N, C-alpha and C positions, 0 to 999 in steps of 0.2 A: 558507487556505494559499497560499503563494507559488508562482508558476509558475517553471519553469526555462527557460533558453535552452540550446541551440536548442529550438525548439518540438517537443513530443512528436509523433512519427509513429506510425502504426499498426504494432504489432509483434505477432507471433504465434509460438507454439511448435507450431502445428498442431492444438492442442486449444482453447486459450484465446488471445484477442487482447486487447490494451489499445490504446485509441485515444483521440484527443482528443474531448471532448464535442461533440455536434452539436445543432442545434435540436431541441427536444422531449425531450432526454435528462433535463433537470431534473425534469420531471413523472414520468418513469419512476423516477428515483433517489428521489424523495420517496415514491412509491407503494411502493417496496421497503423502506421503513423498517418496523421491527417492534419488539417488546419488547427484543430483544437490542441493536438499534441504540440505542434509548433508554437502556438500561442502561449500555452501554460508551461511547457517544459523546454522549449528551445529546439535546436536541431537534433539532439540525441546523439548517442554514441554510434559509430559505424559498426561496433561489435558489442551489442547490448548483452549484459550478463546479470540480469536481476536475480534476486534471491529466489523468486518463484514466478512461474507462469500461471495465469488464471485460465482454467479450463471450464467449459460447459459442454456436456455430452461428448467429451473426448477431443474437443476442438479448442485450440488456444484462442482466447478472446481478449487477452491483455497480460499485464505483468504487475507485480508488486515487489517492492524492494525496501531495504533498510539502510540507514547510514548512521554511523556512530562518530563520524569525524567532522563535527560542526562546532565552531567556537561557542555557540549559544546553548549547546547541550551540556547538562550536568552529568556527573557520574551516575550510571544506571539508567540513563535516558537514551532513546533511540529515535531517529527521525524516519518516518515512513514516506515513501513515494509510490505512486501507482498510476496506471493508465489502462483504460478499457477501450477497446476498439469501438468506433461509433456504431458499427453494425450490431453490437451487443448491448448498446446503451438502453436505459429506461426500464430494465427488468430487475434491478437490485443486485446484479452480479458483483459490482464493485463493492457495494456495502457488505455483501456476504464474504468477499475475499478479504476485506479489511478485518472483519470479525474473526475469520480463520487465522489471519496473521497475528492478531492480538492474542488469540488463544495460544498459538505457538509461542509467542514471546512470554506469556505469563506462565506457561508450564515447561518450556524447554530452554529458557535462558535466565540469566540473572538480572535482566532489565526490569525496572519497576514502573517506568513511565514511557509511553509512546507519544511522540509529537508529530505534528504536520505543519508545514509552512505553506500558506495558500494566498494567492493574490486576492485581495478583497472583492474584486469584481467576478471572481469565479464562483458564482452562486451555487452551481451544481455540486462542486467539490465541498463547499462550506456546508451544504445541506447533508451531504453524505457523511462527513465526519461528525456532524451534530447527531445523526441517527446512531452513530457508533459511540456516543458518550463523550466526545471531545469537548472541551470548554476553552474559551479564549484565555490565553495567558498574557498576551501583549502583542507587540510588534517587533519585527526584525527588519529594519529598513522600512520598506513600504509593504511588506508582507505580514499577514496575520499569523501569529503563532498560536496554535491550539495544542492542548495536552490532554492525555487520558491516562489515569493511573491504571495499572494492569491488575491490581488486586480485585478479586471478585469479578473477573471478566465473564465467567460463566453465568453470573446472575443476569447480566445485561443480555446475553445470548438467548436466555430463556423467555425474555419478555417480547 
């Protein structure tokens, strides 16, 4: 996935933080892969370099990334990918991380729309992005394409 400019800075909502990867994070991200990771994302890179790591109480619990190099993206759009370790699931951390990234995109980049591409049987991920204000745009192959305009992102954060 492609990096964005300006460089991602550590951002927190008081519960979860997203921050640029640091030395040693790649091993933690690889160790956090599980059957769900393999099912939804494939084998993964042997040297993961996401835009940001997701932290809870100083511990890396997943990652979040962006991609601007997809033929189905229009100018000003970015695709988001994420993974939360199964040990951290069920607490809303991934939702919080996506909202932090959306805030970064709306205030620190020129992108106007965030998209996600999700397998239609991945109900947890579909529910997560619905909580973040994404709406179905269509299909790309057999995947559901959802989009969220970045305007007024702080309005959604406060609800």
